[in-house]
Structure formats: C-alpha cells, structure tokens
C-alpha positions as CSV (number, residue, x, y, z in Angstrom):
1,M,87.6,176.9,66.3
2,K,84.8,176.0,68.6
3,T,84.8,176.7,72.3
4,L,85.3,173.6,74.5
5,K,84.0,173.1,78.0
6,K,86.8,172.9,80.6
7,P,86.7,170.2,83.3
8,N,87.0,171.0,87.0
9,M,90.5,170.8,88.4
10,L,91.5,167.8,90.4
11,K,92.1,168.0,94.2
12,R,93.8,165.7,96.6
13,G,91.3,163.1,97.7
14,D,89.5,163.1,94.4
15,K,88.6,159.8,92.8
16,V,90.0,159.0,89.3
17,A,89.4,156.0,87.1
18,L,92.0,154.1,85.1
19,V,90.7,152.8,81.7
20,S,92.0,150.5,79.0
21,L,90.9,152.1,75.8
22,S,93.1,150.4,73.3
23,W,95.8,147.8,74.2
24,G,94.8,145.8,77.2
25,G,98.2,145.0,78.6
26,A,97.6,146.6,82.0
27,G,95.7,143.5,83.0
28,D,98.2,141.0,81.7
29,E,100.0,139.0,84.5
30,D,103.5,140.0,83.5
31,I,102.7,143.7,83.4
32,L,100.3,143.9,86.4
33,W,103.2,144.9,88.6
34,R,103.7,148.0,86.5
35,Y,100.1,148.9,86.6
36,K,100.1,148.7,90.4
37,Q,103.3,150.8,90.6
38,G,101.6,153.5,88.5
39,K,98.5,153.4,90.6
40,E,100.5,153.8,93.8
41,R,102.3,156.9,92.3
42,L,98.9,158.5,91.6
43,E,97.9,157.8,95.2
44,Q,101.2,158.7,96.9
45,I,102.4,161.7,94.8
46,F,99.1,163.3,93.9
47,G,96.9,162.1,96.8
48,L,94.2,160.7,94.5
49,E,91.8,157.8,95.2
50,V,92.4,155.5,92.2
51,I,89.9,152.9,90.9
52,E,89.6,150.5,88.0
53,M,86.5,150.3,85.8
54,K,84.9,146.9,85.3
55,H,87.1,145.8,82.4
56,T,90.3,147.9,82.9
57,L,92.3,144.8,83.9
58,A,90.5,142.2,81.7
59,G,93.7,141.7,79.7
60,T,94.9,142.0,76.1
61,E,92.8,139.3,74.5
62,Y,89.5,140.4,76.1
63,I,90.1,144.1,75.6
64,Y,90.9,143.5,71.9
65,N,87.8,141.4,71.4
66,H,85.4,143.7,73.2
67,P,85.7,147.4,72.1
68,E,82.1,147.8,73.3
69,K,83.2,147.0,76.9
70,R,86.0,149.6,76.6
71,A,83.4,152.1,75.5
72,E,81.1,151.0,78.3
73,D,83.9,151.6,80.9
74,L,84.5,155.1,79.4
75,M,80.9,156.1,79.3
76,N,80.4,154.8,82.9
77,A,83.4,156.8,84.1
78,F,82.0,159.9,82.5
79,Q,78.5,159.3,84.0
80,D,79.7,158.5,87.5
81,N,79.6,161.8,89.4
82,S,82.0,160.5,92.1
83,I,84.8,160.1,89.5
84,K,86.6,163.4,88.8
85,G,89.2,162.3,86.3
86,I,90.0,159.6,83.8
87,I,93.5,158.4,82.9
88,A,94.4,156.0,80.1
89,C,96.5,153.0,81.0
90,I,98.3,153.0,77.7
91,G,97.8,153.6,74.0
92,G,97.7,151.1,71.1
93,I,96.4,151.2,67.6
94,E,92.7,150.5,67.4
95,S,90.6,152.4,70.0
96,I,88.6,153.8,67.0
97,R,86.7,150.5,67.2
98,M,84.9,152.1,70.2
99,L,83.3,154.7,68.0
100,P,80.0,152.9,67.4
101,Y,79.4,152.6,71.1
102,I,80.2,156.2,72.1
103,D,77.5,158.5,73.4
104,F,78.7,162.0,72.8
105,D,75.9,163.5,74.8
106,I,77.1,161.7,77.9
107,I,80.6,163.1,77.4
108,N,79.2,166.7,76.8
109,K,77.1,166.7,79.9
110,N,79.9,165.3,82.2
111,A,83.0,167.3,81.4
112,K,85.9,166.0,83.5
113,V,89.7,165.5,83.2
114,L,90.7,162.9,80.6
115,M,94.4,162.4,80.0
116,G,96.6,160.2,77.8
117,Y,98.6,160.2,74.7
118,S,99.4,158.1,71.5
119,D,96.2,156.2,70.5
120,T,94.3,158.1,73.2
121,T,94.3,160.8,70.4
122,T,91.2,159.0,69.3
123,T,89.4,159.4,72.6
124,H,90.6,163.0,72.8
125,L,88.8,163.6,69.5
126,F,85.7,161.9,70.9
127,C,85.8,164.5,73.6
128,Y,86.5,167.3,71.1
129,K,83.5,166.3,69.0
130,A,81.5,166.2,72.2
131,G,82.6,169.7,73.0
132,I,84.9,169.2,76.0
133,S,88.6,169.9,76.5
134,S,90.8,166.9,77.4
135,I,94.5,166.7,78.1
136,Y,97.2,165.3,75.8
137,G,99.6,164.1,78.4
138,P,101.1,161.2,80.5
139,N,99.5,157.8,80.7
140,L,99.7,155.2,83.5
141,L,102.0,152.5,82.3
142,V,104.7,154.8,80.9
143,D,104.9,158.0,82.9
144,F,103.3,157.3,86.3
145,A,104.9,153.8,86.4
146,E,108.3,155.0,85.4
147,N,111.1,152.9,86.8
148,V,112.5,154.0,90.2
149,S,110.6,157.3,90.3
150,M,108.5,159.7,88.2
151,N,110.4,162.4,86.4
152,Q,110.0,165.6,88.4
153,Y,109.4,167.7,85.2
154,T,106.4,165.5,84.4
155,V,105.1,165.7,88.0
156,E,105.4,169.5,87.9
157,H,103.4,169.8,84.6
158,I,100.7,167.4,85.8
159,E,100.3,169.5,89.0
160,K,100.4,172.8,87.0
161,T,97.9,171.6,84.5
162,L,95.4,169.4,86.3
163,F,95.5,170.7,89.9
164,N,95.6,174.4,89.3
165,S,93.0,176.7,87.8
166,E,95.5,179.5,87.0
167,V,97.0,180.4,83.6
168,I,99.6,177.7,82.8
169,G,102.0,180.2,81.3
170,K,105.4,179.7,79.7
171,I,106.5,176.1,79.1
172,E,110.2,175.7,79.6
173,P,112.0,172.8,77.9
174,S,113.1,170.0,80.1
175,A,116.8,169.8,81.0
176,E,117.0,166.1,80.1
177,W,115.2,163.4,78.1
178,T,115.1,159.7,77.5
179,S,113.8,157.1,75.1
180,D,116.0,154.5,76.7
181,Y,114.4,151.1,76.1
182,L,114.1,148.9,79.2
183,P,111.8,145.8,79.0
184,W,108.9,145.9,81.4
185,D,110.2,143.0,83.5
186,E,109.7,143.3,87.2
187,K,113.4,142.5,87.6
188,N,114.1,145.9,86.0
189,K,111.9,147.7,88.5
190,L,114.8,149.4,90.3
191,I,116.9,150.3,87.2
192,Q,116.8,153.9,86.2
193,R,116.5,154.6,82.5
194,K,119.4,156.6,81.1
195,Y,118.8,160.3,80.4
196,K,120.6,162.6,78.0
197,T,121.0,166.4,78.0
198,N,118.1,168.1,76.1
199,Q,119.1,170.7,73.6
200,G,115.8,172.7,74.1
201,Y,113.4,173.9,71.5
202,E,114.4,174.5,67.9
203,L,112.7,177.2,65.7
204,L,112.4,175.4,62.4
205,Q,110.9,178.4,60.6
206,G,108.7,181.5,61.0
207,K,108.8,185.0,62.4
208,G,106.9,187.0,65.0
209,I,104.4,186.0,67.7
210,V,101.3,184.0,67.0
211,Q,98.4,182.7,69.1
212,G,96.0,179.9,68.5
213,H,93.9,177.2,70.1
214,L,95.6,173.8,70.6
215,I,94.5,170.8,68.5
216,G,96.4,167.7,67.3
217,G,97.9,164.4,68.6
218,C,100.0,161.5,67.5
219,I,100.4,162.1,63.8
220,E,99.9,158.4,62.8
221,V,96.6,158.2,64.8
222,F,95.5,161.7,63.9
223,D,96.1,160.9,60.2
224,M,94.3,157.5,60.2
225,L,91.2,159.2,61.7
226,R,90.7,161.3,58.6
227,G,87.4,160.5,57.0
228,T,85.8,159.5,60.3
229,E,83.1,161.5,62.0
230,V,85.5,162.5,64.8
231,F,88.2,164.0,62.7
232,P,88.0,167.8,63.2
233,K,86.3,169.8,60.5
234,L,88.3,172.2,58.4
235,E,86.9,175.2,60.3
236,D,88.2,173.7,63.6
237,F,91.7,174.4,62.4
238,E,91.0,178.1,61.9
239,D,93.3,180.1,64.2
240,S,94.8,177.0,65.8
241,I,98.2,175.8,66.9
242,L,98.6,172.3,65.6
243,F,100.6,169.9,67.8
244,L,102.0,166.7,66.3
245,E,104.3,163.9,67.4
246,T,105.5,160.6,66.2
247,S,105.1,157.2,67.9
248,E,107.5,154.5,69.0
249,D,107.2,153.0,65.5
250,K,109.3,155.9,64.2
251,P,107.4,156.4,61.0
252,P,109.4,156.8,57.8
253,V,110.2,160.3,56.5
254,W,107.9,159.9,53.5
255,F,104.9,159.3,55.9
256,I,105.4,162.7,57.5
257,E,105.9,164.4,54.1
258,C,102.8,162.8,52.6
259,G,100.7,163.4,55.7
260,L,101.5,167.0,55.8
261,R,101.0,167.3,52.1
262,N,97.5,166.0,52.5
263,Y,96.9,168.5,55.2
264,G,98.0,171.2,52.7
265,I,95.7,169.9,50.0
266,I,92.6,169.8,52.2
267,G,93.3,173.3,53.5
268,I,94.5,172.6,57.1
269,L,97.9,174.3,56.6
270,E,96.3,177.4,55.4
271,K,94.1,177.6,58.5
272,V,96.7,177.0,61.3
273,K,98.7,179.8,63.0
274,G,101.6,177.6,63.9
275,I,102.8,174.1,64.6
276,I,104.7,172.5,67.5
277,W,106.4,169.1,67.1
278,G,107.3,166.6,69.9
279,K,110.8,165.2,70.1
280,P,110.8,161.9,68.1
281,Q,111.6,158.8,70.0
282,D,115.4,158.3,70.2
283,E,115.5,161.5,68.1
284,E,115.4,159.1,65.1
285,H,114.9,160.9,61.7
286,Y,115.0,164.2,63.6
287,E,116.9,166.2,60.9
288,K,115.1,164.4,58.0
289,Y,111.7,165.0,59.5
290,N,112.6,168.7,59.8
291,E,113.7,168.8,56.2
292,A,110.4,167.1,55.1
293,I,108.4,169.6,57.1
294,K,110.1,172.6,55.5
295,K,109.8,171.1,52.1
296,V,106.0,170.7,52.4
297,M,105.6,174.2,53.9
298,K,107.4,175.6,50.9
299,E,105.1,173.7,48.5
300,F,102.1,175.4,50.1
301,R,103.8,178.8,50.4
302,R,103.8,178.5,54.2
303,E,107.6,179.1,54.6
304,N,106.8,181.8,57.3
305,L,104.5,179.6,59.4
306,P,105.9,179.5,62.9
307,I,107.1,175.9,63.7
308,I,108.9,174.8,66.8
309,C,110.4,171.4,67.1
310,N,112.0,169.2,69.8
311,M,109.3,169.8,72.4
312,N,108.6,167.6,75.4
313,F,105.4,165.8,74.6
314,G,104.5,162.4,73.1
315,H,106.7,159.4,72.9
316,T,109.7,160.6,74.9
317,E,110.0,161.4,78.5
318,P,109.5,163.6,80.4
319,K,106.2,165.2,79.3
320,I,104.2,168.4,79.4
321,C,100.4,168.4,79.2
322,L,98.5,170.0,76.3
323,P,94.8,170.9,76.8
324,Y,92.8,170.7,73.7
325,G,91.2,174.1,72.8
326,A,93.4,176.1,75.1
327,L,94.9,179.4,73.7
328,A,98.6,179.0,73.2
329,E,101.4,181.2,71.9
330,I,104.5,180.6,69.8
331,D,107.2,183.4,70.1
332,C,109.6,183.1,67.3
333,Y,111.9,185.8,68.6
334,K,112.5,183.9,71.9
335,T,111.8,180.4,70.5
336,S,109.3,179.9,73.3
337,F,105.9,178.3,73.8
338,S,103.3,179.4,76.3
339,I,99.7,178.3,77.2
340,L,97.8,181.5,77.9
341,E,94.9,180.1,79.9
342,S,94.2,177.4,82.4
343,A,93.3,173.8,81.4
344,V,90.7,173.4,84.2
345,L,88.2,175.4,86.2
C-alpha cells in the first residue's frame, strides 16, 4: 500500500469550499433551504468560513450536462491556497464523468481535506491516485443539514478527525441510529427523524488482532470503477483494511455476493488483512448480506479473515470519518475498531 500525503488539519476561521461533484440538487430551488441550513451549521458549529465554487449551485440539469465544470470547480478548490478544505454537497451516480478533466498533479501538490461519501468514492479515488489522503465521511445535504440539529456523535467524529492532529484512537459504536425517511420539504425542517437503539458492532468472523491501511468506499461505486485508471491496483490492497457499505438503493444480496467473488478472483481478498462493513440503510438485507459475505469468504478459504459489521459509516446516520491510507486495527477479541494515527497534520 502506498503512503499518502496527509492534509493539514482544519482550524476555526478556515475557509472551506462546498462542491457539487455528482448530483446537482444543492442548487435546485426546492432544496436550497437545506443547502443553506448545512452551510450555517458549518459556520456556527465548526467556526468555518464557507464558500461555494462557481458552479456549486448551478442546479441538477446544468451539473449533469457539464462534468467538465464540476471538475473545474474541484481543481480550482485544490489550487486556491486560501481554501483549506473541500466538502461534497451530496453523492449521486456519475461523478466518474469528471475523470477526463482531472489534473492529478494539481491534487498531489495541494493536499487538503476533502470529505464526502457515496458517489464521492470516485473523487476519493482521484485523490488516492494523486497520492493524497481524503476522508470518507459526512456530506453537506445529509449530515450537516440534518433536521433540527446535527447528531452529536457525527459532530464529535468530525472534530476528532479534521480538527485534531492527534491519533484518532478507538472508535466506539453510536448509541443510536436512523435511516428514517423524511422528504426534504422545508415544512419538515423542524421534525426530528426517529432514532433506534444501536446494537453495536458484530464480529462476523475472524480471530486475533490485525492492522492495515484503510481503503474502500460505497460498494456499488467502488465496484463500478473497476477497469478505470482510478481503481486501486492489486498491490494497493496489500496489508489493508477494506471498508465497504451499501447505498440507499439497498442492492440485492446477489450483488454483494458477486462483487465480493470478483474481488476474490482478482486477488483482492487474499491481500487484505480485514474488512469493516457499514450498517445497511434501514438494516435491510442485514442478515442475508452477512450470510453472503461468509459464503464468499469460505469459497476463497478466508474464513478466518477478521470482518466486523454494523459500523457507523455510509448511508445511515450518525457517521464516523475514515481517512484513506490511515493505519487501522480490528480487534476480534474485543470486537473493536481503532484508527492508529491522525487523519491530518
């Protein structure tokens, strides 16, 4: 696994840019209230100066039709020395269309915090190819713009990961979780989504304690990037901990089974030291996903590979932050997960 450059930590007063890298809904009239709410939270809770890039609020149709303008915003955000961090507004399904317009040298020479999840997996792999560490974590329209208030667990992990250069340490599971669907209508602004008690991490299989460098993303996006120049090389999975989670589309069990089987065939499963899985949205297919994972591990004689499920990242709330390339640890004795270094300098 290659060594990635870490970005500098964020400080109160720093300028961060919001970008639309995939779906352009942040600029649509009916969702603009939510964009503004998320922006206010970044300013009020974290003390940041928040700006838009030129096309951030151009709206769904324009953003879809102009991947080159999305890439332009991203490159300009990296090149602007006054901007210390970049946060994705939301995910989507086709940010890979930016690839022809990405200058990897610009990213490499301007390491800075970049955070998001879901289809932002693609931009994380742009950063990975460019040699910098980015953060798989909250995005604007979901987590920062959460109805009523941000979840404190999410706030604490943002502060611990982005605003602190100390070792992140043990990641405790959240006490509660939600996938409760509430339409993004402004009339729902003051309605709190319903939370359920979280059961904590589940050790699916494995023994002992393993360490590895973090790599992964949303499994549908990660999988559809295979064959592109930004999908990690086989050697990048050497001594890694692979993190995977499923989207709000709740992919069928066969998709997970076949995807993992392909990872086995091309040698990825043989390279990794362990796997962590995010809680699926609404916990749908939870048991069947786990059965499929164990089935494929057995096919490739990886029944002892440490795997922890039901973790707090991806398409449920609240969320932790996972820095690409950071050394992490799975402890099967304690069913615990730790990040053994800082995400930032």
